[in-house]
N, C-alpha and C positions, 0 to 999 in steps of 0.2 A: 025328417030324417036326412042326414047328410048323404051326398052322392058317394057311391062305393069307389074305392081306389081300383085302378086297373094296371096290371103288369102282364107282360108276355108270359112269364114263368114265375110261379110261386113255389119256393122250396120250403118244405116243413122239416126243420131240424138243421143244426149247424155243425154236425160232425164232419168227418172226411167225405162221406157220401154227399152231403149237402154242399160242402165247399167245392168239391169237384164239379158237381152239377152246375153250380152258380158260376164258377170260373169259366168253364167251357161255354155255357150259354151266353154269358156276357161277351166273351171273346168272339162269338158268332153274331153279335149285334142284337141280342135279345135283351129286353129290360127284365131285370130279375129282382125279386124280393125274397130274403130269407127270414122266416119267422122262427123264433126260439122261445120256448116257454120258460126257460130258466133265466136267471138274472145275469148269467155269463154265457158266452158263446164258446163253441169248440166241442161240446158234447163229450161223450165217453172217449172219443179219439184223443182229445187234448190231455187226458189223464193216462193214456196208454203208452206202450213202448214205441209207438209210431212206426212200426215196421210194416212194409207192404210186400206180400208174396206176389211177385210179378215174373213168372217163368218166361224164359227166352226174351228178356228185356233188352239185351244187346246194348246196354249202356256202356259196357266195356267189351273188348273182344272176347268172344266166348263161343264154344262149340255146342252150346245148348240149342235146342230146336223145338219146333212144334211137335215133331214126332216123338222126341224124347220126353217132352212134357206129358203127352197123351199116354205114352207107355207107363210112365210113373203113376198117373192118375187112374188109368184103367186097371192097373194092378191092385189099387187100393180101394176103389169105390165100393161102399158097403150098403148102399141104398139106391133105389131108382132115382135118376136125375133126368132133367131135360137136356138131352144131348146137344140140341142146337144152342141152348143157352150156355152150356159148358164150352162148346166150340167158340162161341162169340167171345167168352171171357178169355180163352187162351189166345185168340187172334187179336183182341182189342187191348189187352193189358199192356203189351209193348207200345201200342200207339198212344195210350193214355200216358205212359211214362215219358215218351218223347215229347208229347204235348207239354207236360209239366216242365220238362227241361227247356223246351223252346221259349217258355215265358219267364224263365229265370229261377225255377225251383231247383235247388242243387241236390240231385239224387246220386246215391252211390251204393253199389252192392255191398252187403255185409257178409262176413265169413260166418254164415249160420247154416248148419246142415239142415236139409229137409227133415221133417219129423219122423219119417220112416226111412232111416238112413240105409237100411239093407234092401230096400225095394229096388226093382230095376229102374235105371236112369235117375235115381236120387242124386242130388247135387248139393253143393254147399255155397251157391252163389245166387240163388233165386230170390232171396230176401233183400229188400232195398230199404235204405234209411235216408234221412236228411241230415245234413250238417246242422250244428247248433245255430240258433237264431237269436239276435239281439232284440228282445221284446220291445225296447224303447222305440224301435223303428215303426211300431204300430201307432205311435203317437197317442191320441186320446183313447185308442182302443186297447192300449197296453194292459191296463188293470182289469179290463172286462173279459179277457179270455179266461176260461176255466183253468184253475191252477192244478199242477201235479199233486198227487197224493204224497203223504208222508213217506211212503215206501220208496219213492223215487228221489227223495231228498235226504241228505245227512243232517241229523238234528233238526229236521223239518225246516231247514233253511237253504242248504247248498244243493243246487240242482246237479244231477249226475247224468252224463251221457252214458251210452252203452259200455264203452271201454272203461270208464271210471267206475261204473256199477260193478262190473266183474272184477276189477282190480281190488276194490274195497271189500266186496262181499266174500272174496276168496282169499283176501290178504296176500295177493300176489306180490312178488318182489317190486319194491318201489311204491307200495300202496300208501305209505305214510306221506311220502312226497306228493303223491297225487292229491291226498286229502288237504295238505297244507296249501297247495296251489289253489284248490277250490275255495278254501277259507279266505285266503288273501284276495283273490279276485272279487269275492263277495263284499268284504268289509272295506276294500279300497274304492268301491263304487259309491262314493259319497252322495252323488246326485240321486241315485235310485233309493239309497237308504233314507233320504229325506221324504220320499214318497211312501215308504212302508217296508215291510219285511220281505216282500217278494223279490226273488232273484231275477234280474233282467235277462239272464242267460236261460233261454228256453231250450230244453233238451228233449229227446225222444219224441213223444206225441206232441208236446208243446212246440218243438222245433218244426215238425211237419206242418202243424196248423199255423204257426207263425209265418212260415214262408208262403204257404198257400193263401192265407188270408191277407197278407200284404198285397198280393196280386188281385185278390177279390176286391179289396177296398180301393185299389188303384183304378179299377174299372167302374167305380161308382155304385157298387152294389151295397144296399142297406141291409144290415142285420138288425131286425127289430126284436129286442129282448122282452121278456115277461109277456110274450104273446102266445097264447095257448090255442092249439087247434081244437075246436069243439065239434065241428061237423064239416063234411064236404058238401058243397052246393052241387046238386045234380039236376040238370035240365034235360029231359028226354033221355037220350042214350049216352050223354057225356057229362063229365065233371067240368063245371064252369068257374069254380072258385072255392073259397073257404070261408066258413064262419069261425071267427076267433074271438077271444076275450083278452082284455088287458086290465088286470086288477079288477076283474068282474064286469068291466064294460064291454058288451058284445058289439061287434060290427062285422061287416063283410068285406072281402077283397076279391076282385075278379081276376081270373087268369085267362088271357086270350088263347094261349096255346097249350098250357099244361100245368098241372100240379104234380110235383115230385115229392113223394113221401120218403123222407130220410131221417125219421125221428127215433131210431133205435128200436129195441125189442120190447118184450113184455116182462122182463125178469123181476121187476119191482111190483108186479101185480100178482098177489098170492092166488086170487081166483083163477087167473089164466095159467099160472104154474100148475095148480091142482088139476086143471082141466086137461092140459096138454102133456106135461112131463111125467115120465114113468116113476121117477123118484123126485117129487116136487121140491123137497127142501124148503128152506125159509128164505124169504126175500132178503133178510138181513145177512145172509151168507154171500150175497152177490158182491163182486168187487167193482161193479160199475157205480157211478155217482148215486148217492143215496136218494131213493124215491124219484129218480129221474125218468127212467124208461118204464112207463106203466102201460104201454100198449095202446096209447090213444090213436096212433096212426093205424094200427091193426084194426081196432074197433071201428074207426071211421071207414076204413076200406070194406070191412065186413058189412057194415050198414049200407054201403053202396053196391053190394052184390059181389064182392071179390071172393075168390077161392083162396085157399091156403095150401102150404106145403112145408114139410120137414118141421112141423111145430113140436114134434116130440123131442127135438134135439137142442142142446145148448152148447156154447163154447165153454167147456168146463175148465176149471182151474182150482186147485186146492187153496183154501183160505183158512184164516183163524182170526179170532176176536181179541182185541185188547182195549182197555179203557183209553179214552182220548187224553192226551197230555193236559194236565191241569183241569180235567173235568171228568172225574172218575165215575160219575153217574151215567156217562154216555160212552158208547163203544164205537170203535172204528174197525174196519176190516183191513187185514194185511194179507197179501198174497204169499203163498209158500211154494211157488211154482218150481223153483230149483232146490229149495232147502230140503225137500223130501228125498232127494236122490244123492245128497252129499255123503261122503264116507263117514264112518263111525256112527251110523244111524240105521234104523229099520222102521218100516211102517207095518202095523198090524190092525186087523179089525177088532171088534170088541170081544171076539172069541179067542183072540190071541194069535190069529193066523195071518201070515203074509198073503197078499192077493194080487201083487203086481210087481213088475220091474219098476222100482221107485224112481229111477232116473229117466224114465220115459218122458215123452212130452206131457205137458200139464193137461191137455185135453184127453190124452189116452189114460192118464192117471184118473181123471174124472170118470171116463167110460168104465174103468175097472171098478171104481167105487159104486157106480150105478149097478153094474152086473153083479158085484158081490152082495150088495144090499138086497137086490131082487132075489138072490139065491139064499142068503143067510139071515137077512134082516138085522145084521150086526155091523153095518157100516153107516157112514154119515151121522156122527163123526167116526173117523178112525183115529189111530194114535201114531204120532211120530215119537219114537223112542231113541234117545241118543245119550252119549256119555260126555265126560269133561273135555275130551279131545275135540269133539264137535263143537261144544259150547265155547271153547277157546277161539275157534277160527271162523265159525259160520253163523249166519242169521238163522233164526227159527221163527219164521213169520215176522212179527214186529219186534222180536227180541234180538238186539244187536249182539255181536260177539262179546265174549267176556272182557276182552281188552278195552272195548269201548263202553260197555255197560255191564260191569261186574255184578255178581249176584247181590252184593250189599246195596247196590243202587236200585234194584228192582223193588218197587213198593211192597210192603209186607202184605197188603190185601190182595196182591196178584197171586201169591203162592197158594198152591192147592186149589186154585180156581182157574187161572189162565195158564200157569206153568207149574209142573209138579217136580219134586226133587226128592231123592232118597240116596242112602249110602250103599244100597245094594239093589240088584235087579229084583230080588224077591220083595224087598220093601216097596219098591216102585210099583210092582204089579199089584200089591195089596192096596196102595193108594189110589190107583186108577181102575181098580176092580177088573183086572185081567187075570186069567188063569195062570197061577204062578209057574207051574211046571211047563206049560206051553211057552210062556215068554222066555223062561230060562233056556228052553230048547232052541227057540228061534234065535236068540242071541248067540248061543254056542255055535249054531250052524253058520251064522253070519261071520263069526270069528274064524271058522274054518275056511269059509269062502274067501275071506280077506287074505289068508295065508296062500291059498292056491291061485287066487285071482279069477276063479271061475264060480259063477252062481248057477248051479245046475237046475235050480227051481225056475228062475225067471230070466236068466241071462243078463243081469244088471251089469252095465259097463262093457257090453259086448259089441257096441256099435259107436260110430262117430258122434252121434247126437248125445248119447249117454255121457261119453268121455269128455265132451266139451264142457260140461258143468261139474266135472269131478275135481280132484285136487292132484295136480301134476306131481306133487311131492309124495304122493301115496303110491306105492307099487306092491304087487305087479298090476293091480287094477285101480285106477284113480277114483273109481266109484265105490270101492269096497275097503273099508278100514275097520279094524277090530273095535268092538264095543266092549271095552274092558278096563276103562279107567274111571273110578268113582270121582265125584258123585254122578248119578244117573238121572236123566230128566225125561219128561214127556209133555207134549202139548197136543190138544185135540185138533184134528184137521177136518174141516167141513167140505162138503161138495159145493164149492163156489162156482162162479161163472163170470165170463166176460161179455155176457149177453146171450141172445137167442140165435140159433142157426136157422130157425124157421119163422115164417110169417106170411105175408101176402104173396100169392103166386104171381110172378112176373115172367113175361116171355123173353125171348132173345133180344128184343129191342128195349127192354125195361118197362114195357107196358103191363099194368096190372090186368089180369084176366079174370073172368067169371068161372063158374063151375063147368061151363062148356068150352073153356079155353078161348073164349072170344074176348078181345081187348075191351076194357071199359074206356070209352073215349076220353082222351086228355089226362088220364091218370097213370102215373108212373111210380115206381118204387125202387129204392136202392139202399144198400146197407142192411142192418140187422132187422129192419121191419119188413124185409123181403126174404124169401127162401134163399139159402146159400146155393150157388151153382154146384157145390161139391156134395150136397145132401148132408148126411151125417159123417163128414170127414173134415179133418183139419190137416191139410197137407204140409204146411210149413209155417214158419214165423211170418205173420202178416196175412194169414189166410182169411182174416176178417176185413182188414182195411184194404187189401189189394182188390177184391171184388167190389167193395163198397165204392171205391173211387172209380173203378173201371165202369161199373154200371151207371154211375152218375154221369160219366163222360158219354157213355152210349146213349143214355136217355136224352142228354142235351143235344147230341147229334140228330137223334130221331125227331125231336121237337123242332130243331132248326130246319130239317128237311121239310117237315109238314108246313112250317111257316114261310117257306120260300127263302130261307137264309142259308141254304146248303152250299152256296158257292165258296164260302170261306172254308167250310169243312172239306170240300172236295179239293180245294187248293192245298190245304195242309196234307191231305192224304196223298196227293200226287207228289208233293215235295218229299214226303217220307218214303214213298215207294221208289223214288230215285236213289235212295240210300241203301246200302247193304244191310243197314240195321233195322229196316222197317218191315212189318208184316203186310198182309194183303189189304185191299182197299176197304173202306168203311162199309159195314153192313147197314143197309137202310131198311 
């Protein structure tokens, strides 16, 4: 038997949690290996919007503060949380942001309202994004990063940043010029076209991962692909390494100071969904990479004696199915996060009843689906109903606006299976088996609300978050437009997810704990395979990635302290504390 490899730190999973852990640990002088079971690195994060919720980040002058952040969160928390862990997140998130900036990751606040815009101390500047990244700067690693989904590309080719996405999806003034510029940039890049179809311009989650991984690779960290975690090696009271397999070949890797589990949640494991979630739904409704996050890290942690928390909760998002281009026997998932709240539309359950402010955050939309299904049994899926005005301007999941993808271009076998169409509301109700009178009443009510600008049922369009994703050309309420122009359409909307909010229970240092809240030696967790510091709450855009990167950073600091490498961390902390933009010192 060959001698086992040895590293200071082994990171399981290559998403933002793993990348943050590896970058910080390597910066502190620790040897690091990232193992990734997929054939591409970047995890779910590389396919995401790439937004981090980092309150009081102070990347630009701001009057945000720790106190305002806690006022906002305390008003909203809906489940028991570990208060010390939440405190550490609020204190360390700004430090993590300044660390990234100090090593050259270009961060900038986004004009994105907190998801509960009416709550005390809600703001519009706590979400942070990265500028676009030239993927070719990754060299040989360029083609091995996980690629964005179709939904973040036009015609499955042209990568869109956040501004371009909203310009095109809402047909804002100048959107045609925006699209033509994207197309020219793509086709004029002859060198990359010789390599393949992939756009060298990494945006959103790809941009964040590109910038961070360029720093990870600069520090000599290896990302070992097609390497699956099979088991944690436990000796006495602590974890000493991992048992892995590579195309079926098993071997062991030893960790001197820590194994950090950053391998995503369990949303692609139907057995675990059925065990933990109140409305399990199907794995195929998830919008994370297919069959990727199957809970291997959670299972390995449980087998090592770990406790869990918040496993009943998911990061919800409405989704819908469509056949894959040029492969009609296979389906792909499309998010409908913002589509469900556009004007000229309404969402109803299978009883024909509205159940939510459709323009709310996608996680709240999912929470409403769960609650309604528990009450009525008539949700998941629900129905998005819209008219020709909506169809002309907006996306409906994977269906592009009529101007880009007119009805005649939609394959005939999609009709009455993935999208439904009729000349009247009554005929549409018959097609999708909704109560005719109820649907007619709902549509008539929405038309009245569009005239007055007021939704007395659910307050759609009554706050900054709702209005951000409406149509500025529609008044008096940009989220309410009459549903009165034939033909009429409907698409089924599923309870999808961005992963799990719950998993292994970790303490304020990122250490995985057992049922008695005692740390399991050398074992850490960050990201969606750990419980969220917010419990069952999604406070703002980037509420997944912000804590994932922060607790990866926290775990790396704690490992470095235990390994006697804390001098660099303390030096960074002291430098930051001398700045008006820095929070308190590192928690060890």
